[in-house]
C-alpha positions in Angstrom: 0.0 0.0 0.0 2.8 2.4 0.8 4.2 1.8 -2.7 0.8 2.6 -4.3 0.5 5.7 -2.2 3.9 6.8 -3.3 2.9 6.4 -6.9 -0.4 8.2 -6.5 1.3 11.2 -4.8 3.7 11.6 -7.8 2.9 14.3 -10.2 2.6 13.6 -13.9 5.9 15.3 -14.4 7.6 13.1 -11.8 6.1 10.0 -13.4 7.5 11.1 -16.8 10.9 11.6 -15.3 10.9 8.1 -13.6 9.9 6.5 -16.9 12.6 8.3 -18.8 15.2 7.3 -16.2 14.1 3.6 -16.5 14.4 3.8 -20.2 17.8 5.3 -20.0 19.0 2.7 -17.5 17.7 -0.1 -19.7 19.4 1.3 -22.7 22.7 1.7 -20.8 22.5 -2.0 -19.6 21.7 -3.2 -23.1 24.5 -1.2 -24.6 27.0 -2.5 -22.0 25.8 -6.0 -22.7 26.3 -5.6 -26.4 29.7 -4.1 -26.0 30.8 -6.9 -23.7 29.4 -9.6 -26.0 31.1 -7.9 -29.0 34.5 -7.9 -27.2 34.0 -11.5 -26.2 33.2 -12.5 -29.8 36.1 -10.5 -31.1 38.5 -12.2 -28.6 37.2 -15.6 -29.6 37.9 -14.8 -33.2 41.4 -13.4 -32.5 42.2 -16.4 -30.3 41.9 -18.9 -33.2 44.9 -17.3 -34.8 47.3 -19.6 -32.9 45.7 -22.8 -34.1 47.3 -23.0 -37.5 51.0 -22.7 -36.5 50.7 -24.5 -33.2 48.9 -27.4 -34.7 51.8 -27.9 -37.2 54.4 -27.5 -34.4 52.7 -30.0 -32.1 52.1 -32.5 -35.0 55.8 -32.3 -35.9 56.8 -33.0 -32.3 58.7 -29.7 -32.1 56.6 -28.7 -29.1 56.1 -31.5 -26.6 55.2 -29.8 -23.2 52.7 -27.2 -22.0 55.5 -24.9 -21.1 57.0 -25.0 -24.6 53.5 -24.5 -26.0 53.0 -21.2 -24.1 56.6 -20.1 -24.7 56.2 -20.6 -28.5 52.9 -18.7 -28.6 54.3 -15.9 -26.5 57.4 -15.6 -28.8 55.2 -15.6 -31.9 52.5 -13.2 -30.6 55.0 -10.8 -29.2 56.4 -10.4 -32.8 52.9 -10.0 -34.1 52.0 -7.4 -31.5 55.1 -5.4 -32.5 54.4 -5.6 -36.2 50.7 -4.6 -35.7 51.6 -1.6 -33.5 54.9 -0.3 -34.8 53.4 2.0 -37.5 50.6 3.1 -35.3 53.1 4.2 -32.6 55.5 5.8 -35.1 52.7 7.9 -36.7 51.5 8.9 -33.2 55.0 9.9 -32.0 55.7 12.0 -35.2 52.3 13.7 -34.9 52.7 14.4 -31.2 56.2 15.9 -31.7 54.9 18.2 -34.4 51.9 19.0 -32.3 54.0 19.9 -29.3 56.5 22.0 -31.3 53.6 24.0 -32.8 51.9 24.5 -29.5 55.0 25.6 -27.6 56.3 27.8 -30.5 53.1 29.4 -31.9 51.2 29.4 -28.5 47.8 29.9 -30.2 46.1 29.9 -26.7 48.6 32.3 -25.1 51.0 31.7 -22.3 48.6 30.8 -19.6 46.8 27.9 -21.2 48.9 26.4 -24.0 46.6 23.6 -24.9 43.3 25.4 -24.4 42.8 25.8 -28.2 42.5 22.0 -28.6 39.4 21.7 -26.4 37.8 24.8 -27.9 38.5 23.6 -31.5 37.2 20.0 -30.8 34.0 21.4 -29.3 33.1 22.9 -32.6 32.7 19.5 -34.3 30.3 18.1 -31.7 26.6 18.6 -31.1 25.9 20.4 -27.9 22.8 19.2 -26.0 21.0 21.3 -23.4 19.1 19.5 -20.6 16.1 21.2 -19.1 16.7 21.2 -15.3 14.5 21.6 -12.3 13.8 20.0 -8.9 13.0 16.3 -8.6 12.5 14.6 -5.2 14.3 17.4 -3.5 17.3 17.2 -5.9 17.9 20.6 -7.5 19.3 21.1 -10.9 18.2 17.6 -12.0 17.5 16.8 -15.6 13.7 16.8 -15.9 13.1 16.3 -19.6 14.8 15.0 -22.8 17.7 17.1 -24.1 17.4 19.3 -27.1 20.1 20.4 -29.5 21.6 23.7 -28.4 24.3 23.9 -31.1 25.1 22.0 -34.3 28.6 21.3 -35.4 30.3 24.4 -36.8 34.0 23.4 -37.6 36.5 26.2 -37.9 39.1 26.3 -40.7 42.0 28.0 -38.9 45.4 26.5 -38.5 45.0 25.8 -34.7 41.6 24.2 -35.4 42.8 22.0 -38.2 45.8 20.8 -36.1 43.4 20.0 -33.3 41.1 18.0 -35.6 44.1 16.1 -37.1 45.4 15.3 -33.6 42.0 14.2 -32.4 41.8 11.7 -35.3 45.3 10.5 -34.6 44.4 9.9 -30.9 41.3 7.9 -31.8 43.2 5.9 -34.5 46.1 5.2 -32.0 43.7 4.2 -29.2 41.7 1.7 -31.4 44.9 0.4 -33.1 46.5 -0.3 -29.7 43.3 -1.6 -28.2 42.6 -4.2 -30.9 46.3 -5.3 -31.0 46.5 -5.8 -27.2 43.1 -7.5 -27.2 44.3 -9.9 -29.8 47.5 -10.6 -27.9 45.6 -11.2 -24.6 43.1 -13.5 -26.4 45.8 -15.6 -28.0 47.8 -15.9 -24.7 44.6 -17.0 -22.9 43.9 -19.6 -25.5 47.5 -20.8 -25.3 47.2 -21.1 -21.5 44.1 -23.3 -21.8 45.1 -25.3 -24.8 48.6 -26.0 -23.6 47.1 -28.1 -20.8 44.4 -29.7 -22.9 46.7 -30.7 -25.8 49.2 -32.6 -23.6 46.8 -34.0 -21.0 45.8 -37.6 -21.1 42.1 -37.8 -20.2 40.3 -40.8 -18.7 36.8 -39.5 -19.6 36.3 -41.9 -22.5 38.9 -44.5 -21.6 37.8 -48.2 -21.1 40.8 -50.4 -20.3 38.7 -53.4 -19.4 37.1 -53.5 -22.8 40.4 -53.1 -24.4 41.9 -56.0 -22.5 38.9 -58.3 -23.4 39.3 -57.4 -27.1 43.0 -58.1 -26.9 42.4 -61.6 -25.4 40.0 -62.4 -28.2 
């Protein structure tokens, strides 16, 4: 009854806010679940990369113990990680050096805030949303309605702005390049850890020595 009384006492505005919050929470949980499932599927796909070369090595008896199995995968995947990330890091370092030289020499934001122009420039390519705010259950300045677009993207074409846009793209490219490469390395090392035990373990799950002995006597 107290729960029903609570709902009855709510205003229509409060009910709309509660419904909106529930929808937002559901969407957030669904999004997190999809991201987690996507990363899991991606790691499963990456992990299969060790099967080809390790199957050949084990078949040829060049790898005979779990320790050798893990060591071989680590050696191989370390080289793969280096090859996948070397150009990403080189491009990032070159761009960062040029970016820092320009910032400290030209000082487009002045002496007090050297990198302030970056944030101001990047803001121009995003949509700004404004949230209507009010009081909700005693909480002041609480979002009480869906946001509306306060400002559309309006990119600037000055040298500081263009440099900021390029660096922003470089940062995103570097992040995803390193993220996918490290994710691939972790996935393959995890598979190596599991398979190194399974490949060289004798299992008794399907063994039947009594039946084998009877067949041998016949």
